[in-house]
C-alpha atoms as a printed R data frame, in Angstrom:
    type eleno elety resid chain resno       x       y      z
1   ATOM     1    CA   MET     A     1  -7.878 -68.813 30.683
2   ATOM     2    CA   THR     A     2  -6.290 -68.898 34.037
3   ATOM     3    CA   GLN     A     3  -3.580 -66.465 32.778
4   ATOM     4    CA   THR     A     4  -5.098 -63.321 33.542
5   ATOM     5    CA   PHE     A     5  -1.682 -60.813 32.331
6   ATOM     6    CA   SER     A     6   1.258 -61.289 30.345
7   ATOM     7    CA   PHE     A     7   4.046 -58.366 28.681
8   ATOM     8    CA   ASP     A     8   6.339 -58.609 25.590
9   ATOM     9    CA   GLU     A     9   9.265 -56.293 27.139
10  ATOM    10    CA   ALA     A    10  10.833 -56.352 23.342
11  ATOM    11    CA   VAL     A    11   7.619 -55.856 21.834
12  ATOM    12    CA   PHE     A    12   7.218 -52.554 24.175
13  ATOM    13    CA   ARG     A    13  10.937 -51.491 23.824
14  ATOM    14    CA   GLU     A    14   9.937 -51.895 20.001
15  ATOM    15    CA   LEU     A    15   7.517 -49.540 19.855
16  ATOM    16    CA   GLY     A    16   9.008 -47.155 22.899
17  ATOM    17    CA   SER     A    17  12.023 -46.939 20.355
18  ATOM    18    CA   GLU     A    18  10.230 -45.938 17.134
19  ATOM    19    CA   LEU     A    19   7.913 -43.439 19.110
20  ATOM    20    CA   GLY     A    20  10.115 -42.366 21.975
21  ATOM    21    CA   ALA     A    21   9.681 -42.133 25.350
22  ATOM    22    CA   ASP     A    22   7.072 -38.746 25.610
23  ATOM    23    CA   ASP     A    23   5.082 -40.589 22.795
24  ATOM    24    CA   LEU     A    24   5.383 -44.019 24.049
25  ATOM    25    CA   VAL     A    25   3.179 -42.887 27.188
26  ATOM    26    CA   ALA     A    26   1.354 -40.370 25.643
27  ATOM    27    CA   LEU     A    27   0.103 -43.540 23.306
28  ATOM    28    CA   LEU     A    28  -0.027 -45.740 26.615
29  ATOM    29    CA   ASN     A    29  -2.842 -43.718 28.315
30  ATOM    30    CA   VAL     A    30  -5.005 -43.020 24.891
31  ATOM    31    CA   PHE     A    31  -4.580 -46.783 24.755
32  ATOM    32    CA   LEU     A    32  -5.687 -47.426 28.042
33  ATOM    33    CA   ALA     A    33  -8.716 -44.942 28.178
34  ATOM    34    CA   ASP     A    34 -10.172 -46.116 24.744
35  ATOM    35    CA   THR     A    35  -9.660 -49.889 25.642
36  ATOM    36    CA   ALA     A    36 -11.943 -48.490 28.943
37  ATOM    37    CA   LYS     A    37 -14.483 -47.204 27.077
38  ATOM    38    CA   LYS     A    38 -14.402 -50.688 24.235
39  ATOM    39    CA   LEU     A    39 -15.225 -52.459 27.096
40  ATOM    40    CA   ILE     A    40 -18.210 -50.600 28.322
41  ATOM    41    CA   ARG     A    41 -19.788 -50.949 24.729
42  ATOM    42    CA   ILE     A    42 -18.843 -54.698 25.059
43  ATOM    43    CA   GLU     A    43 -20.489 -54.753 28.323
44  ATOM    44    CA   ALA     A    44 -23.351 -53.324 27.502
45  ATOM    45    CA   GLU     A    45 -26.307 -56.059 27.907
46  ATOM    46    CA   ASN     A    46 -28.279 -55.673 24.498
47  ATOM    47    CA   GLN     A    47 -25.138 -54.913 22.478
48  ATOM    48    CA   ALA     A    48 -25.946 -56.319 18.922
49  ATOM    49    CA   ARG     A    49 -22.546 -58.956 18.968
50  ATOM    50    CA   ALA     A    50 -21.640 -57.280 15.557
51  ATOM    51    CA   VAL     A    51 -20.324 -54.375 17.579
52  ATOM    52    CA   ILE     A    52 -18.564 -56.907 20.151
53  ATOM    53    CA   LYS     A    53 -17.123 -58.708 17.545
54  ATOM    54    CA   ARG     A    54 -15.934 -55.069 16.032
55  ATOM    55    CA   GLU     A    55 -14.562 -53.901 19.631
56  ATOM    56    CA   ALA     A    56 -12.707 -56.852 20.439
57  ATOM    57    CA   HIS     A    57 -10.989 -56.903 16.926
58  ATOM    58    CA   SER     A    58 -10.218 -53.709 17.852
59  ATOM    59    CA   MET     A    59  -8.741 -54.473 21.449
60  ATOM    60    CA   LYS     A    60  -6.819 -57.383 20.055
61  ATOM    61    CA   SER     A    61  -4.685 -55.239 17.730
62  ATOM    62    CA   SER     A    62  -3.957 -52.706 20.079
63  ATOM    63    CA   ALA     A    63  -3.144 -54.889 22.540
64  ATOM    64    CA   ALA     A    64  -0.793 -57.120 20.888
65  ATOM    65    CA   THR     A    65   1.494 -53.495 19.397
66  ATOM    66    CA   PHE     A    66   1.904 -52.950 23.218
67  ATOM    67    CA   GLY     A    67   3.138 -56.030 23.723
68  ATOM    68    CA   PHE     A    68  -0.079 -57.084 26.104
69  ATOM    69    CA   ARG     A    69  -0.566 -60.954 25.367
70  ATOM    70    CA   VAL     A    70  -3.112 -62.467 27.100
71  ATOM    71    CA   LEU     A    71  -5.358 -58.882 26.796
72  ATOM    72    CA   SER     A    72  -4.541 -59.225 22.811
73  ATOM    73    CA   GLN     A    73  -5.426 -63.431 23.179
74  ATOM    74    CA   THR     A    74  -8.374 -62.942 25.354
75  ATOM    75    CA   ALA     A    75  -9.833 -60.646 22.726
76  ATOM    76    CA   ARG     A    76  -8.866 -62.624 20.443
77  ATOM    77    CA   GLN     A    77 -10.784 -65.817 21.103
78  ATOM    78    CA   LEU     A    78 -14.142 -63.332 22.096
79  ATOM    79    CA   GLU     A    79 -14.078 -62.012 18.753
80  ATOM    80    CA   ALA     A    80 -14.093 -65.267 17.058
81  ATOM    81    CA   GLY     A    81 -16.186 -66.111 18.879
82  ATOM    82    CA   ALA     A    82 -18.953 -63.477 19.512
83  ATOM    83    CA   GLU     A    83 -21.056 -64.051 16.674
84  ATOM    84    CA   SER     A    84 -21.472 -67.642 17.554
85  ATOM    85    CA   MET     A    85 -20.922 -68.574 21.499
86  ATOM    86    CA   PRO     A    86 -23.682 -69.122 23.752
87  ATOM    87    CA   GLN     A    87 -24.550 -66.456 25.816
88  ATOM    88    CA   PRO     A    88 -23.457 -67.606 29.153
89  ATOM    89    CA   GLU     A    89 -20.292 -68.236 27.459
90  ATOM    90    CA   LEU     A    90 -20.065 -64.911 25.704
91  ATOM    91    CA   ARG     A    91 -20.489 -63.545 29.180
92  ATOM    92    CA   ALA     A    92 -17.596 -65.510 30.288
93  ATOM    93    CA   SER     A    93 -15.352 -64.631 27.956
94  ATOM    94    CA   ILE     A    94 -16.703 -61.018 28.182
95  ATOM    95    CA   SER     A    95 -16.002 -61.285 32.359
96  ATOM    96    CA   GLU     A    96 -12.299 -62.734 31.234
97  ATOM    97    CA   LEU     A    97 -11.767 -59.662 28.988
98  ATOM    98    CA   ARG     A    98 -12.246 -57.033 32.082
99  ATOM    99    CA   GLN     A    99  -9.856 -59.426 34.671
100 ATOM   100    CA   ALA     A   100  -6.860 -59.250 31.940
101 ATOM   101    CA   PHE     A   101  -7.615 -55.797 30.454
102 ATOM   102    CA   GLU     A   102  -8.001 -55.050 34.883
103 ATOM   103    CA   ALA     A   103  -4.568 -56.286 34.949
104 ATOM   104    CA   THR     A   104  -3.188 -54.775 32.430
105 ATOM   105    CA   ARG     A   105  -4.027 -51.528 33.640
106 ATOM   106    CA   ALA     A   106  -2.279 -52.467 36.667
107 ATOM   107    CA   PHE     A   107   0.344 -53.449 35.425
108 ATOM   108    CA   ASP     A   108   0.668 -50.131 33.246
109 ATOM   109    CA   ASP     A   109   0.344 -48.113 36.404
110 ATOM   110    CA   ARG     A   110   2.894 -49.656 39.088
111 ATOM   111    CA   ASN     A   111   5.683 -50.412 36.130
112 ATOM   112    CA   LEU     A   112   4.951 -48.434 32.562
113 ATOM   113    CA   LEU     A   113   3.651 -44.675 33.712
114 ATOM   114    CA   CYS     A   114   5.683 -43.563 35.842
115 ATOM   115    CA   ASP     A   115   5.718 -40.126 37.097
116 ATOM   116    CA   ALA     A   116   4.370 -36.697 35.417
117 ATOM   117    CA   SER     A   117   8.075 -36.656 33.131
118 ATOM   118    CA   GLY     A   118   6.880 -38.847 30.959
119 ATOM   119    CA   ALA     A   119   9.838 -41.330 32.165
120 ATOM   120    CA   VAL     A   120   8.968 -44.922 31.548
121 ATOM   121    CA   ALA     A   121  10.836 -47.323 33.879
């Protein structure tokens, strides 16, 4: 996968209109922390493939909820192939997922998580 980030602002704004700005920022922070933990579990060297599949599924759904397209798509690909990919391909897919998450987190830090007041850009 060549693209590491894509954001659907309409999905994010829709979620924000349902939750309100303060709750949206709080939920986004929870998503980032939870996704970082899931990624650590996925990257664990001796992780069972069923666990990788489950964590990728959860990441796929959560990322889509916020409009983070590439992160969701990358997690979907990992979920679909987790049990059958050869080990080198699995490692590459996990690496792509890490890159997509880091790009998402960087975007969030610059554009969506603002000051302590919880204001969203």
